[in-house]
N, C-alpha and C positions, 0 to 999 in steps of 0.2 A: 515584668513590670507593667502596670497599668499606664495608659497614655497620659493620665493626669498626675502621676506620682510626683514628678519633679516640680509641678506647679504648687504642690502642697507645702513646699519649703518656704513660700512667702504667704501662704493662705492663712488668714486670721492672725497675722503678725503685724506689729507696728511698722509703719512704712520706714521709719528711721533705722530699722534693723535690716532692711533689705540690702543685700550685697550690691555695691556699686557696679560690679561686673555684670550682674544680672540685669540691672536697670539699663545699662548701656546696650546689652544684647537685645533687650526688648525694644528699646528705642530704635535701634538700627533696623531690626526686622520689620517693625511697624512702618518705618520710613520707606522701606523697599517695596511694600505692597500697596502703598497709597497711590491712587490715580486721580488726575485732574478731571478725567472724564469717566466716572464710574458707571457701571451698569447697576450696581447695588450700593446702597449706603448702609453700613453696619453701625448702628446707633446704640451706644452704651449709656444707659441712664444710671445715675448714682446719687444717693443721699446718705452721707456719712458712711461711706464704704472704703475708707482709707485702708483698712486691714484686709480687704478682699479684692479690691479693684486691680491691684498689680497682677495677681494670679489670673484674673479674667483676661487682661490685656496680653499677658504672656501667651495664653492659649490662642488668642486671636492672631497674635503675631506669627504663630507657627501654622496657621491654616494655609492649606495649599489649594489654590484655585486658578483656573485658566481665565477667569473673568476679571475685568478691571473693577476694583472696589475702592471705597473710601471708608475709613473708620473715624467716626467723630464721637465726641462725648457731650453729655449734658450733666452739669452739676446742679442738682436740685436743691440749691440753698443749703449746702452742707456747712457744718460748723467745725469739722475736723480737717484733715489734710487731703481730702478727696481731690480738690482742685490742683494741689501740688503734684499728685500722682499723674493726672492728665498732662500737666505741664512738662514734667521731667521726662515723660515717655514720648513727648512730641505730638500728642493727640490734640487736634483742634477741638477745644471745649467751649460750649456755650452755657451761659448761666440762666437758670430759670428760678426766679424768686418764689413763685407760688408753689407750695409743696403738695404734690400728689403725683403718682405715676402717669395720670392722664395729662397733666400739665407738662411733665418732663418729656413724654413721648411726643406730644404735640409740638413742643419746642424743637425736637429732633426733626419732625416732619417739615417744619419751616425752613430748616437749614440744609436738609439733605439734597443731594444733587442727582442721585441715582434714579433709575427706573423702578427699582425695588427697594423696599425698606425692611431691613432685618433688625428686629428688636433684640437687644442684648441686656441682660441684667448683670450688674457688676459683682454679684455674689456667686456667679455661675462660671464654669469653665467648659470650653467647647472643643470637641475632637477635631483632628487635623483636616477632615474633609467635610466639616459641617457646612461652611459657607457654600462650597461647591455643590453639595447635595441639594441644598435649598434652592439655589438659583436654577439648577437643572430642572427642578420640578416647576418652578415659577415660569420658566420659558415655554412650557407646554401650553397648547391652545386651551382657552376656556378656564384657566386657573386664575383665581383672584387672590388666593392666599394659601399658605401652607403652615402646618404646625407639626412639631416633632415631639418626642418623648424625652423624659429626663430621669436620672437616678439621683440618689442621695449619697453623700460621702460616708463610708463606714467609719465608725469611731468607737471608742470604749463605751459600752452600754448599748450601742446600736450596731451590732456586727453585720457583716455582709449577708449572712444567711437570713437574718430577720428582715433586712431590707428587701431581699429578693422575694420573699413571700408577700410582703406588703406591696411592692411594685407590681408583682404579677396580678394581684387582685385589682389594683388600681388600673393597670393597663387593660385588663379585660373589661372593666367598667367603661373606660374611655372608648374601647373598640365598639361596644354596643351603642353608647351615646352618640358616637360620630355618625351613625347612619341617618338619624333624623335631626339631631341637634349638635352639630359639630362646634357651634359657638361655645358650648359648655366644656369642650375639651381643650380649648386654647389657653395656653399660659404665655404671658408676655416674654418670658425668658427664652422661649423656643417657637417664635412666631415670625412670619415674614409675609409680605403682601405687595401688590402693585401700588406704588406710591400715589399715582394719579387718583386711583380709587380711594385711597386712604384720606387724601386731602379733601375730596368731595364729602366724605363722611365726617371727618374730624373726631377727635377723641372726646369721650365724656370725661369731664375734668373734675367735677365736684363729688367724686366718689373715692373712697379709700382703696378699693380694689374692684376688679371686674371691668376696668377700662379696655382690657385686651379682648374679653368676650363680647363686649358691646361693639367694638370695632369689627370683630369677626362677623357678628350678626349683620352689620351694615354691608359688609363685603359680599354677602350671599346674593345680593341682587345684581352683582356684576359678574359672577362666575362661581366656580367650585372652590370649596375649602378642602384641601387635600391633606390627609394625614400622612406623615412620613414615619414609618416604623423601623427603618434601617438602623442598625447599631452605629453606623458611621455618622449618624445625625443625632445620636443620643447624648445630650449634655449631662453634666453632673453638677449638683448644687449643694448648698449648705443644708444642714438638718434643722434649721430654725423653725420651719413649718411643723415638723414632727414634734419638736420640743414644745412648741406652743400648744400642741394638742395633748400634752401630758405624757409624751413618750410613745414608743413604738406600738405597745400593745393597746393603748387607748386609741392610737391612730387606726389600728386594725378595726377596732370596734366602731369608730366613727365612720370609716370607709364602708364597712358592710351595712351599717344602718342606713347610710345615705343611698346605697345601691338598692336596698329594698324600698325605701321611701320614694325614690325616683324611678321606680320600675316602669311606670307609665310613660316616662320621657323617652324610653327606647323606641316607642311606636308612634309618637306624635311630633309634629313640627310646631314651632312657636315663632311668631314674628315680632313680639315685643315682651319686655320684662319690666315689672314694677320695681322702683327703687325701694330698698330697705332703709328705714330711717337711721339705723345704727351704722350704716355704711356711708352715709352722706357726710361730707365735710361742711361743718356749720360755719 
């Protein structure tokens, strides 16, 4: 059985259908791992994630770490029961009215107490040693931030073997890009960094996506961005990205096309990026 199998029992299901015993179990486990003096703040951002948030929190509640941590939430102006999920599981949740991942993550930075900030996306589930593995790497000298890899949940029409091929191509591309442009490899769902550095930089807030990469770009002046390729730090997330690209085979085509188009990026560094008009929040 995969480590995430049991979490799928509440994944993409209405919160009202979640078993009360499961909710109680998650609440108790989350309570037991919360610290008033955390070394790391695990910050879950969510916008209308009622049907996925519980599975994410369940996976975090079963993370095993020797470090003191806190888990806090940010409700990014949801119109569903996202706030209720945070409340019934006992997670201290902050409200951010302005909608964008940048605003939500910046809200988390404002309220986080730890030395390190671990970004969590609510449609993603995390393996048992995820938090431990990230903090161990962040504790090493000269490290400003770390980023891990992720897989997609197999389902009908997108079986595991097709995902394995796609993820292998993507991971190879990330490995080459990370040499000169690690900021292009960072995804907010698997990203962590030194909070003092992050507060000095601040999140770019007026963009729909890419706030994670811009934060990573800023962190480079403070230290190394370290890739973590260990399986024990590999998260698993929904297939929405692949579906938005028109399915797995179209995603293959897009990924390969991008790799050829960006071939020069494997060999050159970049210190700034221009905003794309379609990515700006008007």
